[in-house]
N, CA, C and O atoms as a GROMACS GRO file, in nm:
protein
  348
    1MET      N    1  13.094  11.176  16.762
    1MET     CA    2  12.961  11.105  16.869
    1MET      C    3  13.032  10.992  17.002
    1MET      O    4  13.142  10.937  17.007
    2SER      N    5  12.947  10.991  17.072
    2SER     CA    6  13.034  10.957  17.168
    2SER      C    7  12.892  10.848  17.218
    2SER      O    8  12.778  10.844  17.170
    3VAL      N    9  12.964  10.754  17.350
    3VAL     CA   10  12.965  10.670  17.388
    3VAL      C   11  12.827  10.700  17.454
    3VAL      O   12  12.717  10.671  17.407
    4ILE      N   13  12.849  10.757  17.557
    4ILE     CA   14  12.767  10.830  17.636
    4ILE      C   15  12.622  10.887  17.589
    4ILE      O   16  12.514  10.861  17.641
    5LYS      N   17  12.650  10.977  17.470
    5LYS     CA   18  12.540  10.998  17.377
    5LYS      C   19  12.432  10.897  17.326
    5LYS      O   20  12.310  10.909  17.340
    6ALA      N   21  12.513  10.778  17.254
    6ALA     CA   22  12.410  10.668  17.189
    6ALA      C   23  12.355  10.596  17.324
    6ALA      O   24  12.235  10.565  17.323
    7ARG      N   25  12.440  10.564  17.449
    7ARG     CA   26  12.366  10.492  17.602
    7ARG      C   27  12.235  10.579  17.585
    7ARG      O   28  12.126  10.523  17.575
    8LYS      N   29  12.244  10.699  17.581
    8LYS     CA   30  12.139  10.798  17.657
    8LYS      C   31  12.011  10.749  17.546
    8LYS      O   32  11.902  10.717  17.592
    9LEU      N   33  12.042  10.748  17.390
    9LEU     CA   34  11.947  10.755  17.285
    9LEU      C   35  11.890  10.592  17.320
    9LEU      O   36  11.772  10.558  17.317
   10VAL      N   37  11.987  10.520  17.347
   10VAL     CA   38  11.914  10.361  17.351
   10VAL      C   39  11.828  10.375  17.433
   10VAL      O   40  11.713  10.364  17.389
   11VAL      N   41  11.847  10.407  17.600
   11VAL     CA   42  11.760  10.391  17.725
   11VAL      C   43  11.646  10.465  17.665
   11VAL      O   44  11.535  10.414  17.681
   12SER      N   45  11.656  10.605  17.581
   12SER     CA   46  11.546  10.695  17.546
   12SER      C   47  11.446  10.586  17.479
   12SER      O   48  11.329  10.568  17.512
   13PHE      N   49  11.508  10.526  17.391
   13PHE     CA   50  11.407  10.435  17.277
   13PHE      C   51  11.333  10.330  17.373
   13PHE      O   52  11.213  10.311  17.354
   14PHE      N   53  11.393  10.268  17.464
   14PHE     CA   54  11.303  10.192  17.523
   14PHE      C   55  11.209  10.236  17.621
   14PHE      O   56  11.120  10.154  17.644
   15ILE      N   57  11.204  10.317  17.670
   15ILE     CA   58  11.131  10.391  17.756
   15ILE      C   59  11.021  10.492  17.685
   15ILE      O   60  10.906  10.490  17.729
   16SER      N   61  11.052  10.568  17.590
   16SER     CA   62  10.967  10.669  17.495
   16SER      C   63  10.899  10.570  17.406
   16SER      O   64  10.779  10.565  17.434
   17GLU      N   65  10.933  10.484  17.302
   17GLU     CA   66  10.891  10.442  17.204
   17GLU      C   67  10.863  10.297  17.240
   17GLU      O   68  10.770  10.253  17.173
   18LEU      N   69  10.904  10.228  17.309
   18LEU     CA   70  10.847  10.054  17.348
   18LEU      C   71  10.795  10.089  17.512
   18LEU      O   72  10.736   9.990  17.556
   19GLY      N   73  10.801  10.182  17.596
   19GLY     CA   74  10.685  10.168  17.724
   19GLY      C   75  10.766  10.146  17.826
   19GLY      O   76  10.715  10.165  17.936
   20TYR      N   77  10.900  10.105  17.824
   20TYR     CA   78  10.928  10.070  17.919
   20TYR      C   79  10.957  10.123  18.054
   20TYR      O   80  11.004  10.237  18.052
   21GLU      N   81  10.940  10.069  18.172
   21GLU     CA   82  11.038  10.178  18.306
   21GLU      C   83  11.157  10.216  18.239
   21GLU      O   84  11.208  10.175  18.134
   22LYS      N   85  11.203  10.328  18.345
   22LYS     CA   86  11.373  10.333  18.339
   22LYS      C   87  11.437  10.242  18.414
   22LYS      O   88  11.559  10.227  18.404
   23ASP      N   89  11.362  10.169  18.498
   23ASP     CA   90  11.436  10.058  18.625
   23ASP      C   91  11.444   9.931  18.526
   23ASP      O   92  11.517   9.838  18.559
   24ALA      N   93  11.355   9.922  18.378
   24ALA     CA   94  11.399   9.813  18.370
   24ALA      C   95  11.443   9.762  18.210
   24ALA      O   96  11.412   9.672  18.132
   25VAL      N   97  11.557   9.912  18.216
   25VAL     CA   98  11.636   9.892  18.128
   25VAL      C   99  11.792   9.895  18.141
   25VAL      O  100  11.844   9.999  18.181
   26GLN      N  101  11.845   9.821  18.119
   26GLN     CA  102  12.001   9.769  18.174
   26GLN      C  103  12.102   9.802  18.036
   26GLN      O  104  12.120   9.702  17.966
   27VAL      N  105  12.152   9.892  18.000
   27VAL     CA  106  12.264   9.882  17.887
   27VAL      C  107  12.371   9.790  17.947
   27VAL      O  108  12.415   9.801  18.061
   28LEU      N  109  12.400   9.714  17.869
   28LEU     CA  110  12.517   9.559  17.893
   28LEU      C  111  12.647   9.640  17.838
   28LEU      O  112  12.746   9.647  17.911
   29GLY      N  113  12.646   9.697  17.717
   29GLY     CA  114  12.782   9.773  17.629
   29GLY      C  115  12.721   9.786  17.501
   29GLY      O  116  12.621   9.736  17.449
   30ILE      N  117  12.821   9.878  17.459
   30ILE     CA  118  12.766   9.974  17.355
   30ILE      C  119  12.924   9.930  17.230
   30ILE      O  120  13.033   9.890  17.272
   31LYS      N  121  12.909   9.940  17.169
   31LYS     CA  122  13.091   9.955  17.090
   31LYS      C  123  13.019   9.973  16.909
   31LYS      O  124  12.923   9.948  16.835
   32LYS      N  125  13.140  10.030  16.918
   32LYS     CA  126  13.141  10.112  16.761
   32LYS      C  127  13.149  10.013  16.653
   32LYS      O  128  13.235   9.925  16.663
   33ILE      N  129  13.072  10.014  16.554
   33ILE     CA  130  13.109   9.888  16.425
   33ILE      C  131  13.124  10.009  16.296
   33ILE      O  132  13.126  10.131  16.315
   34GLU      N  133  13.131   9.956  16.194
   34GLU     CA  134  13.167  10.046  16.064
   34GLU      C  135  13.053  10.115  16.011
   34GLU      O  136  13.044  10.204  15.927
   35ALA      N  137  12.966  10.051  16.080
   35ALA     CA  138  12.820  10.126  15.959
   35ALA      C  139  12.742  10.220  16.124
   35ALA      O  140  12.624  10.255  16.113
   36GLY      N  141  12.806  10.245  16.238
   36GLY     CA  142  12.750  10.280  16.355
   36GLY      C  143  12.801  10.236  16.468
   36GLY      O  144  12.915  10.213  16.507
   37TRP      N  145  12.629  10.224  16.542
   37TRP     CA  146  12.711  10.133  16.682
   37TRP      C  147  12.608  10.079  16.720
   37TRP      O  148  12.491  10.108  16.696
   38GLU      N  149  12.668   9.965  16.808
   38GLU     CA  150  12.560   9.842  16.854
   38GLU      C  151  12.575   9.816  16.972
   38GLU      O  152  12.686   9.808  17.024
   39ALA      N  153  12.442   9.795  17.050
   39ALA     CA  154  12.443   9.806  17.156
   39ALA      C  155  12.352   9.685  17.220
   39ALA      O  156  12.243   9.657  17.170
   40LYS      N  157  12.420   9.593  17.369
   40LYS     CA  158  12.328   9.530  17.401
   40LYS      C  159  12.260   9.550  17.534
   40LYS      O  160  12.324   9.565  17.638
   41VAL      N  161  12.110   9.549  17.528
   41VAL     CA  162  12.014   9.592  17.642
   41VAL      C  163  11.957   9.488  17.714
   41VAL      O  164  11.894   9.408  17.646
   42ILE      N  165  11.964   9.464  17.861
   42ILE     CA  166  11.890   9.367  17.896
   42ILE      C  167  11.744   9.424  17.969
   42ILE      O  168  11.758   9.506  18.060
   43VAL      N  169  11.636   9.391  17.939
   43VAL     CA  170  11.515   9.450  17.989
   43VAL      C  171  11.429   9.350  18.068
   43VAL      O  172  11.419   9.228  18.060
   44THR      N  173  11.390   9.410  18.120
   44THR     CA  174  11.321   9.330  18.286
   44THR      C  175  11.166   9.358  18.237
   44THR      O  176  11.124   9.474  18.239
   45GLU      N  177  11.082   9.250  18.192
   45GLU     CA  178  10.928   9.253  18.155
   45GLU      C  179  10.847   9.167  18.174
   45GLU      O  180  10.886   9.050  18.164
   46THR      N  181  10.718   9.190  18.205
   46THR     CA  182  10.675   9.063  18.242
   46THR      C  183  10.594   8.955  18.177
   46THR      O  184  10.512   8.999  18.096
   47ASN      N  185  10.597   8.827  18.191
   47ASN     CA  186  10.584   8.707  18.110
   47ASN      C  187  10.492   8.720  18.076
   47ASN      O  188  10.407   8.696  18.162
   48ARG      N  189  10.441   8.760  17.953
   48ARG     CA  190  10.291   8.817  17.861
   48ARG      C  191  10.206   8.688  17.866
   48ARG      O  192  10.088   8.697  17.899
   49HIS      N  193  10.259   8.572  17.837
   49HIS     CA  194  10.218   8.427  17.843
   49HIS      C  195  10.121   8.403  18.012
   49HIS      O  196  10.002   8.391  18.042
   50LEU      N  197  10.218   8.405  18.069
   50LEU     CA  198  10.178   8.378  18.220
   50LEU      C  199  10.085   8.465  18.252
   50LEU      O  200   9.997   8.427  18.330
   51LYS      N  201  10.082   8.589  18.206
   51LYS     CA  202   9.970   8.708  18.236
   51LYS      C  203   9.834   8.653  18.231
   51LYS      O  204   9.747   8.640  18.318
   52LYS      N  205   9.839   8.622  18.097
   52LYS     CA  206   9.704   8.582  18.024
   52LYS      C  207   9.658   8.524  18.040
   52LYS      O  208   9.536   8.538  18.023
   53LEU      N  209   9.716   8.396  18.090
   53LEU     CA  210   9.664   8.287  18.231
   53LEU      C  211   9.596   8.303  18.335
   53LEU      O  212   9.519   8.222  18.386
   54GLY      N  213   9.629   8.434  18.380
   54GLY     CA  214   9.589   8.465  18.522
   54GLY      C  215   9.675   8.459  18.598
   54GLY      O  216   9.636   8.494  18.709
   55TYR      N  217   9.799   8.427  18.596
   55TYR     CA  218   9.914   8.369  18.688
   55TYR      C  219   9.962   8.608  18.756
   55TYR      O  220   9.951   8.719  18.705
   56PRO      N  221  10.007   8.552  18.878
   56PRO     CA  222  10.117   8.691  18.942
   56PRO      C  223  10.198   8.714  18.837
   56PRO      O  224  10.250   8.626  18.769
   57PRO      N  225  10.212   8.841  18.820
   57PRO     CA  226  10.343   8.889  18.764
   57PRO      C  227  10.476   8.791  18.724
   57PRO      O  228  10.548   8.757  18.818
   58VAL      N  229  10.496   8.764  18.646
   58VAL     CA  230  10.635   8.682  18.644
   58VAL      C  231  10.759   8.793  18.533
   58VAL      O  232  10.739   8.860  18.432
   59TYR      N  233  10.877   8.767  18.609
   59TYR     CA  234  10.968   8.850  18.540
   59TYR      C  235  11.071   8.773  18.455
   59TYR      O  236  11.139   8.674  18.484
   60ASP      N  237  11.061   8.873  18.301
   60ASP     CA  238  11.148   8.756  18.245
   60ASP      C  239  11.274   8.893  18.196
   60ASP      O  240  11.236   9.002  18.154
   61LYS      N  241  11.406   8.860  18.212
   61LYS     CA  242  11.507   8.931  18.146
   61LYS      C  243  11.526   8.920  18.035
   61LYS      O  244  11.590   8.816  18.019
   62ASN      N  245  11.500   8.984  17.910
   62ASN     CA  246  11.530   8.962  17.786
   62ASN      C  247  11.612   9.034  17.709
   62ASN      O  248  11.573   9.147  17.682
   63ILE      N  249  11.725   8.995  17.662
   63ILE     CA  250  11.794   9.040  17.616
   63ILE      C  251  11.770   9.116  17.459
   63ILE      O  252  11.734   9.047  17.364
   64TYR      N  253  11.793   9.255  17.446
   64TYR     CA  254  11.804   9.288  17.315
   64TYR      C  255  11.901   9.374  17.233
   64TYR      O  256  11.967   9.442  17.311
   65PHE      N  257  11.939   9.398  17.087
   65PHE     CA  258  12.008   9.458  17.041
   65PHE      C  259  11.980   9.537  16.972
   65PHE      O  260  11.899   9.520  16.881
   66VAL      N  261  12.062   9.688  17.004
   66VAL     CA  262  12.006   9.800  16.890
   66VAL      C  263  12.136   9.801  16.796
   66VAL      O  264  12.250   9.766  16.826
   67ASN      N  265  12.095   9.844  16.688
   67ASN     CA  266  12.192   9.939  16.549
   67ASN      C  267  12.151  10.074  16.561
   67ASN      O  268  12.035  10.116  16.565
   68LEU      N  269  12.248  10.133  16.567
   68LEU     CA  270  12.198  10.324  16.546
   68LEU      C  271  12.348  10.338  16.429
   68LEU      O  272  12.466  10.305  16.444
   69ASP      N  273  12.276  10.399  16.321
   69ASP     CA  274  12.412  10.444  16.234
   69ASP      C  275  12.447  10.556  16.286
   69ASP      O  276  12.410  10.596  16.397
   70GLN      N  277  12.544  10.635  16.183
   70GLN     CA  278  12.645  10.730  16.228
   70GLN      C  279  12.569  10.838  16.293
   70GLN      O  280  12.607  10.913  16.383
   71ASP      N  281  12.499  10.837  16.255
   71ASP     CA  282  12.393  11.017  16.289
   71ASP      C  283  12.288  10.971  16.425
   71ASP      O  284  12.208  11.053  16.470
   72LEU      N  285  12.301  10.804  16.492
   72LEU     CA  286  12.262  10.787  16.623
   72LEU      C  287  12.152  10.792  16.557
   72LEU      O  288  12.128  10.910  16.580
   73GLU      N  289  12.070  10.761  16.497
   73GLU     CA  290  11.897  10.728  16.464
   73GLU      C  291  11.944  10.533  16.467
   73GLU      O  292  12.045  10.472  16.434
   74ILE      N  293  11.839  10.500  16.513
   74ILE     CA  294  11.808  10.355  16.586
   74ILE      C  295  11.755  10.321  16.398
   74ILE      O  296  11.656  10.362  16.337
   75VAL      N  297  11.836  10.257  16.364
   75VAL     CA  298  11.780  10.165  16.228
   75VAL      C  299  11.743  10.046  16.262
   75VAL      O  300  11.663   9.999  16.181
   76SER      N  301  11.779   9.947  16.389
   76SER     CA  302  11.699   9.815  16.390
   76SER      C  303  11.748   9.797  16.573
   76SER      O  304  11.833   9.858  16.637
   77TYR      N  305  11.636   9.667  16.623
   77TYR     CA  306  11.620   9.620  16.709
   77TYR      C  307  11.573   9.477  16.666
   77TYR      O  308  11.510   9.446  16.565
   78TRP      N  309  11.627   9.384  16.784
   78TRP     CA  310  11.603   9.243  16.768
   78TRP      C  311  11.633   9.193  16.909
   78TRP      O  312  11.720   9.248  16.977
   79THR      N  313  11.552   9.072  16.960
   79THR     CA  314  11.551   9.012  17.075
   79THR      C  315  11.661   8.919  17.051
   79THR      O  316  11.677   8.868  16.940
   80GLY      N  317  11.736   8.896  17.148
   80GLY     CA  318  11.834   8.802  17.154
   80GLY      C  319  11.768   8.691  17.250
   80GLY      O  320  11.651   8.668  17.281
   81GLU      N  321  11.916   8.619  17.293
   81GLU     CA  322  11.843   8.516  17.398
   81GLU      C  323  11.774   8.533  17.518
   81GLU      O  324  11.801   8.645  17.563
   82CYS      N  325  11.724   8.493  17.565
   82CYS     CA  326  11.618   8.454  17.685
   82CYS      C  327  11.729   8.455  17.806
   82CYS      O  328  11.832   8.390  17.785
   83SER      N  329  11.717   8.516  17.917
   83SER     CA  330  11.817   8.519  18.034
   83SER      C  331  11.699   8.473  18.155
   83SER      O  332  11.695   8.524  18.267
   84GLU      N  333  11.642   8.406  18.125
   84GLU     CA  334  11.526   8.415  18.250
   84GLU      C  335  11.573   8.309  18.331
   84GLU      O  336  11.628   8.213  18.278
   85GLY      N  337  11.555   8.317  18.463
   85GLY     CA  338  11.568   8.272  18.580
   85GLY      C  339  11.724   8.328  18.649
   85GLY      O  340  11.778   8.298  18.756
   86GLU      N  341  11.765   8.416  18.540
   86GLU     CA  342  11.886   8.446  18.602
   86GLU      C  343  11.900   8.539  18.704
   86GLU      O  344  11.789   8.585  18.728
   87ASP      N  345  11.997   8.594  18.786
   87ASP     CA  346  12.003   8.734  18.876
   87ASP      C  347  12.109   8.786  18.814
   87ASP      O  348  12.153   8.896  18.849
   0.00000   0.00000   0.00000
């Protein structure tokens, strides 16, 4: 299995399954682990709390971690630390 294929699957997951625009998804890295692959991704997304309060769009950059098994099936994803305010 190739890193390029794993990267494409991770990006596709954020676009088709979670509804993000392609430009909002940036893969920072992918590494082979014993159970398959792990990817670190930054997603630029609207701050939902401020949007509910009626503020104009404020964007956050949030880090996600994605695990894929040996067959390149996504088995988990979760958010990591937030990188608000970083360029």
